[in-house]
KETI-714810 format. One record per residue (C-alpha): residue in one letter; z, y, x. Coordinates in steps of 0.1 Angstrom, whole numbers, plus 5000, padded with zeros to 4 digits. Layout:
BEGIN
<kolvo = A; zz = Z; yy = Y; xx = X> .
...
# end
This chain:
BEGIN
<kolvo = X; zz = 5026; yy = 4869; xx = 5162> .
<kolvo = X; zz = 5009; yy = 4881; xx = 5194> .
<kolvo = X; zz = 5027; yy = 4879; xx = 5227> .
<kolvo = X; zz = 5025; yy = 4917; xx = 5231> .
<kolvo = X; zz = 5046; yy = 4924; xx = 5200> .
<kolvo = X; zz = 5077; yy = 4902; xx = 5192> .
<kolvo = X; zz = 5102; yy = 4911; xx = 5219> .
<kolvo = X; zz = 5100; yy = 4949; xx = 5217> .
<kolvo = X; zz = 5134; yy = 4951; xx = 5199> .
<kolvo = X; zz = 5159; yy = 4922; xx = 5195> .
<kolvo = X; zz = 5175; yy = 4912; xx = 5162> .
<kolvo = X; zz = 5189; yy = 4940; xx = 5140> .
<kolvo = X; zz = 5174; yy = 4970; xx = 5160> .
<kolvo = X; zz = 5140; yy = 4955; xx = 5154> .
<kolvo = X; zz = 5147; yy = 4952; xx = 5116> .
<kolvo = X; zz = 5159; yy = 4988; xx = 5115> .
<kolvo = X; zz = 5127; yy = 4999; xx = 5133> .
<kolvo = X; zz = 5107; yy = 4979; xx = 5107> .
<kolvo = X; zz = 5126; yy = 4996; xx = 5079> .
<kolvo = X; zz = 5117; yy = 5030; xx = 5092> .
<kolvo = X; zz = 5081; yy = 5019; xx = 5096> .
<kolvo = X; zz = 5081; yy = 5007; xx = 5060> .
<kolvo = X; zz = 5095; yy = 5039; xx = 5046> .
<kolvo = X; zz = 5069; yy = 5060; xx = 5066> .
<kolvo = X; zz = 5042; yy = 5037; xx = 5054> .
<kolvo = X; zz = 5052; yy = 5040; xx = 5018> .
<kolvo = X; zz = 5052; yy = 5078; xx = 5021> .
<kolvo = X; zz = 5018; yy = 5077; xx = 5037> .
<kolvo = X; zz = 5004; yy = 5056; xx = 5009> .
<kolvo = X; zz = 5021; yy = 5077; xx = 4983> .
<kolvo = X; zz = 4999; yy = 5108; xx = 4990> .
<kolvo = X; zz = 4967; yy = 5088; xx = 4983> .
<kolvo = X; zz = 4964; yy = 5094; xx = 4946> .
<kolvo = X; zz = 4961; yy = 5132; xx = 4950> .
<kolvo = X; zz = 4936; yy = 5128; xx = 4978> .
<kolvo = X; zz = 4915; yy = 5104; xx = 4957> .
<kolvo = X; zz = 4915; yy = 5130; xx = 4929> .
<kolvo = X; zz = 4905; yy = 5158; xx = 4953> .
<kolvo = X; zz = 4877; yy = 5138; xx = 4970> .
<kolvo = X; zz = 4841; yy = 5149; xx = 4960> .
<kolvo = X; zz = 4828; yy = 5114; xx = 4958> .
<kolvo = X; zz = 4832; yy = 5087; xx = 4932> .
<kolvo = X; zz = 4860; yy = 5061; xx = 4932> .
<kolvo = X; zz = 4840; yy = 5033; xx = 4949> .
<kolvo = X; zz = 4828; yy = 5056; xx = 4976> .
<kolvo = X; zz = 4862; yy = 5070; xx = 4983> .
<kolvo = X; zz = 4876; yy = 5035; xx = 4985> .
<kolvo = X; zz = 4849; yy = 5026; xx = 5010> .
<kolvo = X; zz = 4854; yy = 5057; xx = 5032> .
<kolvo = X; zz = 4892; yy = 5053; xx = 5031> .
<kolvo = X; zz = 4888; yy = 5020; xx = 5050> .
<kolvo = X; zz = 4856; yy = 5026; xx = 5070> .
<kolvo = X; zz = 4866; yy = 5059; xx = 5086> .
<kolvo = X; zz = 4899; yy = 5043; xx = 5098> .
<kolvo = X; zz = 4881; yy = 5014; xx = 5115> .
<kolvo = X; zz = 4876; yy = 5030; xx = 5150> .
<kolvo = X; zz = 4914; yy = 5038; xx = 5152> .
<kolvo = X; zz = 4923; yy = 5003; xx = 5139> .
<kolvo = X; zz = 4899; yy = 4987; xx = 5165> .
<kolvo = X; zz = 4915; yy = 5006; xx = 5193> .
<kolvo = X; zz = 4949; yy = 4995; xx = 5181> .
<kolvo = X; zz = 4939; yy = 4959; xx = 5178> .
<kolvo = X; zz = 4922; yy = 4959; xx = 5213> .
<kolvo = X; zz = 4953; yy = 4973; xx = 5229> .
<kolvo = X; zz = 4972; yy = 4942; xx = 5218> .
<kolvo = X; zz = 4944; yy = 4916; xx = 5224> .
<kolvo = X; zz = 4956; yy = 4892; xx = 5250> .
<kolvo = X; zz = 4922; yy = 4875; xx = 5253> .
<kolvo = X; zz = 4904; yy = 4862; xx = 5222> .
<kolvo = X; zz = 4932; yy = 4871; xx = 5197> .
<kolvo = X; zz = 4910; yy = 4891; xx = 5175> .
<kolvo = X; zz = 4882; yy = 4865; xx = 5175> .
<kolvo = X; zz = 4907; yy = 4837; xx = 5166> .
<kolvo = X; zz = 4923; yy = 4857; xx = 5139> .
<kolvo = X; zz = 4889; yy = 4861; xx = 5121> .
<kolvo = X; zz = 4893; yy = 4824; xx = 5113> .
<kolvo = X; zz = 4928; yy = 4828; xx = 5098> .
<kolvo = X; zz = 4928; yy = 4820; xx = 5061> .
<kolvo = X; zz = 4958; yy = 4842; xx = 5055> .
<kolvo = X; zz = 4941; yy = 4872; xx = 5072> .
<kolvo = X; zz = 4908; yy = 4865; xx = 5053> .
<kolvo = X; zz = 4928; yy = 4863; xx = 5020> .
<kolvo = X; zz = 4945; yy = 4896; xx = 5028> .
<kolvo = X; zz = 4912; yy = 4913; xx = 5033> .
<kolvo = X; zz = 4897; yy = 4900; xx = 5001> .
<kolvo = X; zz = 4928; yy = 4908; xx = 4980> .
<kolvo = X; zz = 4930; yy = 4943; xx = 4995> .
<kolvo = X; zz = 4894; yy = 4949; xx = 4985> .
<kolvo = X; zz = 4903; yy = 4941; xx = 4949> .
<kolvo = X; zz = 4935; yy = 4963; xx = 4952> .
<kolvo = X; zz = 4915; yy = 4993; xx = 4963> .
<kolvo = X; zz = 4888; yy = 4987; xx = 4938> .
<kolvo = X; zz = 4911; yy = 4989; xx = 4909> .
<kolvo = X; zz = 4935; yy = 5015; xx = 4924> .
<kolvo = X; zz = 4908; yy = 5041; xx = 4928> .
<kolvo = X; zz = 4895; yy = 5033; xx = 4893> .
<kolvo = X; zz = 4930; yy = 5038; xx = 4879> .
<kolvo = X; zz = 4935; yy = 5071; xx = 4896> .
<kolvo = X; zz = 4902; yy = 5084; xx = 4882> .
<kolvo = X; zz = 4907; yy = 5071; xx = 4847> .
<kolvo = X; zz = 4943; yy = 5078; xx = 4839> .
<kolvo = X; zz = 4970; yy = 5103; xx = 4851> .
<kolvo = X; zz = 4984; yy = 5103; xx = 4886> .
<kolvo = X; zz = 5018; yy = 5095; xx = 4871> .
<kolvo = X; zz = 5005; yy = 5065; xx = 4851> .
<kolvo = X; zz = 4985; yy = 5051; xx = 4880> .
<kolvo = X; zz = 5014; yy = 5054; xx = 4905> .
<kolvo = X; zz = 5040; yy = 5040; xx = 4882> .
<kolvo = X; zz = 5019; yy = 5010; xx = 4872> .
<kolvo = X; zz = 5009; yy = 5003; xx = 4908> .
<kolvo = X; zz = 5046; yy = 5004; xx = 4920> .
<kolvo = X; zz = 5054; yy = 4976; xx = 4896> .
<kolvo = X; zz = 5039; yy = 4953; xx = 4923> .
<kolvo = X; zz = 5073; yy = 4942; xx = 4935> .
<kolvo = X; zz = 5077; yy = 4922; xx = 4903> .
<kolvo = X; zz = 5048; yy = 4900; xx = 4914> .
<kolvo = X; zz = 5060; yy = 4899; xx = 4950> .
<kolvo = X; zz = 5095; yy = 4887; xx = 4940> .
<kolvo = X; zz = 5080; yy = 4859; xx = 4919> .
<kolvo = X; zz = 5054; yy = 4850; xx = 4945> .
<kolvo = X; zz = 5079; yy = 4850; xx = 4974> .
<kolvo = X; zz = 5098; yy = 4822; xx = 4958> .
<kolvo = X; zz = 5069; yy = 4801; xx = 4944> .
<kolvo = X; zz = 5040; yy = 4808; xx = 4967> .
<kolvo = X; zz = 5052; yy = 4814; xx = 5003> .
<kolvo = X; zz = 5086; yy = 4797; xx = 5002> .
<kolvo = X; zz = 5109; yy = 4827; xx = 5009> .
<kolvo = X; zz = 5143; yy = 4827; xx = 4993> .
<kolvo = X; zz = 5150; yy = 4858; xx = 4973> .
<kolvo = X; zz = 5186; yy = 4871; xx = 4974> .
<kolvo = X; zz = 5204; yy = 4881; xx = 4942> .
<kolvo = X; zz = 5208; yy = 4916; xx = 4956> .
<kolvo = X; zz = 5170; yy = 4919; xx = 4957> .
<kolvo = X; zz = 5169; yy = 4912; xx = 4919> .
<kolvo = X; zz = 5195; yy = 4940; xx = 4913> .
<kolvo = X; zz = 5176; yy = 4963; xx = 4936> .
<kolvo = X; zz = 5144; yy = 4956; xx = 4918> .
<kolvo = X; zz = 5160; yy = 4965; xx = 4884> .
<kolvo = X; zz = 5172; yy = 4998; xx = 4898> .
<kolvo = X; zz = 5139; yy = 5006; xx = 4915> .
<kolvo = X; zz = 5119; yy = 4998; xx = 4884> .
<kolvo = X; zz = 5143; yy = 5019; xx = 4863> .
<kolvo = X; zz = 5141; yy = 5047; xx = 4889> .
<kolvo = X; zz = 5103; yy = 5047; xx = 4889> .
<kolvo = X; zz = 5103; yy = 5048; xx = 4851> .
<kolvo = X; zz = 5127; yy = 5078; xx = 4851> .
<kolvo = X; zz = 5109; yy = 5095; xx = 4880> .
<kolvo = X; zz = 5075; yy = 5093; xx = 4864> .
<kolvo = X; zz = 5084; yy = 5087; xx = 4828> .
<kolvo = X; zz = 5083; yy = 5123; xx = 4818> .
<kolvo = X; zz = 5048; yy = 5126; xx = 4831> .
<kolvo = X; zz = 5036; yy = 5092; xx = 4818> .
<kolvo = X; zz = 5013; yy = 5094; xx = 4788> .
<kolvo = X; zz = 5004; yy = 5064; xx = 4767> .
<kolvo = X; zz = 4972; yy = 5076; xx = 4750> .
<kolvo = X; zz = 4939; yy = 5058; xx = 4740> .
<kolvo = X; zz = 4918; yy = 5077; xx = 4765> .
<kolvo = X; zz = 4941; yy = 5065; xx = 4793> .
<kolvo = X; zz = 4942; yy = 5029; xx = 4782> .
<kolvo = X; zz = 4914; yy = 5016; xx = 4805> .
<kolvo = X; zz = 4928; yy = 5034; xx = 4835> .
<kolvo = X; zz = 4963; yy = 5019; xx = 4827> .
<kolvo = X; zz = 4947; yy = 4985; xx = 4826> .
<kolvo = X; zz = 4932; yy = 4992; xx = 4860> .
<kolvo = X; zz = 4967; yy = 5002; xx = 4872> .
<kolvo = X; zz = 4982; yy = 4969; xx = 4861> .
<kolvo = X; zz = 4954; yy = 4950; xx = 4879> .
<kolvo = X; zz = 4963; yy = 4971; xx = 4910> .
<kolvo = X; zz = 4999; yy = 4961; xx = 4909> .
<kolvo = X; zz = 4989; yy = 4924; xx = 4907> .
<kolvo = X; zz = 4965; yy = 4926; xx = 4937> .
<kolvo = X; zz = 4989; yy = 4948; xx = 4957> .
<kolvo = X; zz = 5017; yy = 4923; xx = 4951> .
<kolvo = X; zz = 4996; yy = 4894; xx = 4963> .
<kolvo = X; zz = 4984; yy = 4914; xx = 4992> .
<kolvo = X; zz = 5020; yy = 4917; xx = 5003> .
<kolvo = X; zz = 5024; yy = 4880; xx = 5002> .
<kolvo = X; zz = 4991; yy = 4873; xx = 5022> .
<kolvo = X; zz = 5000; yy = 4898; xx = 5049> .
<kolvo = X; zz = 5036; yy = 4884; xx = 5051> .
<kolvo = X; zz = 5021; yy = 4849; xx = 5058> .
<kolvo = X; zz = 4995; yy = 4863; xx = 5082> .
<kolvo = X; zz = 5021; yy = 4881; xx = 5102> .
<kolvo = X; zz = 5039; yy = 4848; xx = 5110> .
<kolvo = X; zz = 5011; yy = 4841; xx = 5136> .
<kolvo = X; zz = 4992; yy = 4873; xx = 5141> .
<kolvo = X; zz = 5000; yy = 4909; xx = 5152> .
<kolvo = X; zz = 5001; yy = 4938; xx = 5128> .
<kolvo = X; zz = 4972; yy = 4955; xx = 5146> .
<kolvo = X; zz = 4950; yy = 4924; xx = 5143> .
<kolvo = X; zz = 4959; yy = 4917; xx = 5107> .
<kolvo = X; zz = 4952; yy = 4953; xx = 5097> .
<kolvo = X; zz = 4919; yy = 4955; xx = 5116> .
<kolvo = X; zz = 4904; yy = 4923; xx = 5104> .
<kolvo = X; zz = 4915; yy = 4926; xx = 5068> .
<kolvo = X; zz = 4901; yy = 4962; xx = 5068> .
<kolvo = X; zz = 4868; yy = 4950; xx = 5083> .
<kolvo = X; zz = 4864; yy = 4925; xx = 5054> .
<kolvo = X; zz = 4874; yy = 4952; xx = 5029> .
<kolvo = X; zz = 4851; yy = 4979; xx = 5042> .
<kolvo = X; zz = 4821; yy = 4955; xx = 5043> .
<kolvo = X; zz = 4826; yy = 4944; xx = 5006> .
<kolvo = X; zz = 4833; yy = 4980; xx = 4994> .
<kolvo = X; zz = 4802; yy = 4993; xx = 5011> .
<kolvo = X; zz = 4781; yy = 4969; xx = 4990> .
<kolvo = X; zz = 4800; yy = 4980; xx = 4959> .
<kolvo = X; zz = 4796; yy = 5017; xx = 4966> .
<kolvo = X; zz = 4758; yy = 5014; xx = 4973> .
<kolvo = X; zz = 4753; yy = 4995; xx = 4940> .
<kolvo = X; zz = 4777; yy = 5015; xx = 4918> .
<kolvo = X; zz = 4776; yy = 5051; xx = 4931> .
<kolvo = X; zz = 4747; yy = 5075; xx = 4929> .
<kolvo = X; zz = 4758; yy = 5089; xx = 4963> .
<kolvo = X; zz = 4784; yy = 5079; xx = 4987> .
<kolvo = X; zz = 4783; yy = 5109; xx = 5011> .
<kolvo = X; zz = 4807; yy = 5138; xx = 5007> .
<kolvo = X; zz = 4790; yy = 5170; xx = 4997> .
<kolvo = X; zz = 4812; yy = 5194; xx = 5017> .
<kolvo = X; zz = 4833; yy = 5197; xx = 5048> .
<kolvo = X; zz = 4863; yy = 5199; xx = 5026> .
<kolvo = X; zz = 4854; yy = 5166; xx = 5010> .
<kolvo = X; zz = 4849; yy = 5150; xx = 5044> .
<kolvo = X; zz = 4884; yy = 5163; xx = 5055> .
<kolvo = X; zz = 4900; yy = 5148; xx = 5025> .
<kolvo = X; zz = 4884; yy = 5114; xx = 5032> .
<kolvo = X; zz = 4895; yy = 5115; xx = 5068> .
<kolvo = X; zz = 4930; yy = 5123; xx = 5057> .
<kolvo = X; zz = 4929; yy = 5094; xx = 5033> .
<kolvo = X; zz = 4916; yy = 5071; xx = 5060> .
<kolvo = X; zz = 4940; yy = 5081; xx = 5088> .
<kolvo = X; zz = 4972; yy = 5088; xx = 5067> .
<kolvo = X; zz = 4971; yy = 5064; xx = 5038> .
<kolvo = X; zz = 4951; yy = 5035; xx = 5053> .
<kolvo = X; zz = 4955; yy = 5034; xx = 5091> .
<kolvo = X; zz = 4990; yy = 5049; xx = 5088> .
<kolvo = X; zz = 5002; yy = 5034; xx = 5056> .
<kolvo = X; zz = 4987; yy = 4999; xx = 5058> .
<kolvo = X; zz = 4993; yy = 4996; xx = 5096> .
<kolvo = X; zz = 5030; yy = 5004; xx = 5092> .
<kolvo = X; zz = 5033; yy = 4981; xx = 5063> .
<kolvo = X; zz = 5017; yy = 4952; xx = 5083> .
<kolvo = X; zz = 5042; yy = 4959; xx = 5112> .
<kolvo = X; zz = 5072; yy = 4958; xx = 5088> .
<kolvo = X; zz = 5061; yy = 4926; xx = 5071> .
<kolvo = X; zz = 5064; yy = 4908; xx = 5105> .
<kolvo = X; zz = 5102; yy = 4915; xx = 5105> .
<kolvo = X; zz = 5113; yy = 4920; xx = 5069> .
<kolvo = X; zz = 5109; yy = 4898; xx = 5038> .
<kolvo = X; zz = 5081; yy = 4904; xx = 5014> .
<kolvo = X; zz = 5104; yy = 4909; xx = 4985> .
<kolvo = X; zz = 5126; yy = 4935; xx = 5001> .
<kolvo = X; zz = 5096; yy = 4953; xx = 5017> .
<kolvo = X; zz = 5080; yy = 4956; xx = 4983> .
<kolvo = X; zz = 5110; yy = 4975; xx = 4970> .
<kolvo = X; zz = 5107; yy = 5001; xx = 4997> .
<kolvo = X; zz = 5071; yy = 5007; xx = 4985> .
<kolvo = X; zz = 5088; yy = 5024; xx = 4954> .
<kolvo = X; zz = 5091; yy = 5053; xx = 4978> .
<kolvo = X; zz = 5054; yy = 5058; xx = 4970> .
<kolvo = X; zz = 5066; yy = 5072; xx = 4936> .
<kolvo = X; zz = 5088; yy = 5097; xx = 4953> .
<kolvo = X; zz = 5060; yy = 5108; xx = 4977> .
<kolvo = X; zz = 5035; yy = 5110; xx = 4948> .
<kolvo = X; zz = 5059; yy = 5132; xx = 4928> .
<kolvo = X; zz = 5065; yy = 5156; xx = 4957> .
<kolvo = X; zz = 5028; yy = 5158; xx = 4965> .
<kolvo = X; zz = 5019; yy = 5164; xx = 4929> .
<kolvo = X; zz = 5045; yy = 5191; xx = 4928> .
<kolvo = X; zz = 5031; yy = 5209; xx = 4959> .
<kolvo = X; zz = 4994; yy = 5204; xx = 4953> .
<kolvo = X; zz = 4989; yy = 5200; xx = 4916> .
<kolvo = X; zz = 5019; yy = 5222; xx = 4904> .
<kolvo = X; zz = 5036; yy = 5194; xx = 4885> .
<kolvo = X; zz = 5072; yy = 5201; xx = 4878> .
<kolvo = X; zz = 5102; yy = 5183; xx = 4894> .
<kolvo = X; zz = 5134; yy = 5184; xx = 4874> .
<kolvo = X; zz = 5166; yy = 5164; xx = 4868> .
<kolvo = X; zz = 5147; yy = 5132; xx = 4856> .
<kolvo = X; zz = 5127; yy = 5131; xx = 4889> .
<kolvo = X; zz = 5159; yy = 5136; xx = 4909> .
<kolvo = X; zz = 5178; yy = 5109; xx = 4890> .
<kolvo = X; zz = 5148; yy = 5085; xx = 4894> .
<kolvo = X; zz = 5146; yy = 5091; xx = 4931> .
<kolvo = X; zz = 5183; yy = 5084; xx = 4935> .
<kolvo = X; zz = 5180; yy = 5052; xx = 4915> .
<kolvo = X; zz = 5151; yy = 5040; xx = 4938> .
<kolvo = X; zz = 5171; yy = 5048; xx = 4969> .
<kolvo = X; zz = 5201; yy = 5030; xx = 4955> .
<kolvo = X; zz = 5180; yy = 4999; xx = 4947> .
<kolvo = X; zz = 5166; yy = 4998; xx = 4982> .
<kolvo = X; zz = 5201; yy = 5002; xx = 4997> .
<kolvo = X; zz = 5215; yy = 4974; xx = 4975> .
<kolvo = X; zz = 5186; yy = 4950; xx = 4983> .
<kolvo = X; zz = 5187; yy = 4956; xx = 5021> .
<kolvo = X; zz = 5190; yy = 4926; xx = 5043> .
<kolvo = X; zz = 5226; yy = 4918; xx = 5052> .
<kolvo = X; zz = 5218; yy = 4900; xx = 5085> .
# end
């Protein structure tokens, strides 16, 4: 971790700040499915612009914490490089899922990422997972199923998009683990900037090869891409990276279930999808799961 970050808050207050950052990041990422749907470019192009348009802001953030060569050194970090490559795959499949299945299907399948994070925390990065996290995970998964279950539709025409959603959950889960490891030695700003630089470079090639056009066709389309970049990427991923420097990967992944709540609210406001008792119960179960799994120290 960089010298400019660790001592901002001591002990528990720092963990509380990280929790608030995590919740805000989850909500910021939760609005992305609707914006991807509203964008007037294809899924590969919107994935590229989501990251590329955020780069100036991320560069300024990283430079503000650069204590002399920090950014250059971090480019050689295997954990940071891995985070960038995995996030590329995550966005690749996420945007395909949103375009090929329903918002509810894509969001629910993507929020199953904590299943992979909990398994990987124990076996891949050596973090002990408390029993309370397993109970919280069950409640969060159940809450997500209730929250989005009434909108979930298992139909043949959505099958490919649903497969993309499962792939998204796997890559998003492993992205958590990579960022958690990277944050042991590198600041949130640097991790987010470098991983985003890798992601945007790869996605540019993908968009140029796969899309007939990558430029938005209207000012409204540009505004949506800017919102996707600033809110969901710079805001969501930046806050997530900050939180993962202070909270375990397993617990942090449960808070990302808040994405399902944010997606349901945005779909209600923007797309007119109904919110009823099942959505309310699902949201309560998710919040209960997060509360039960919270760190005790």
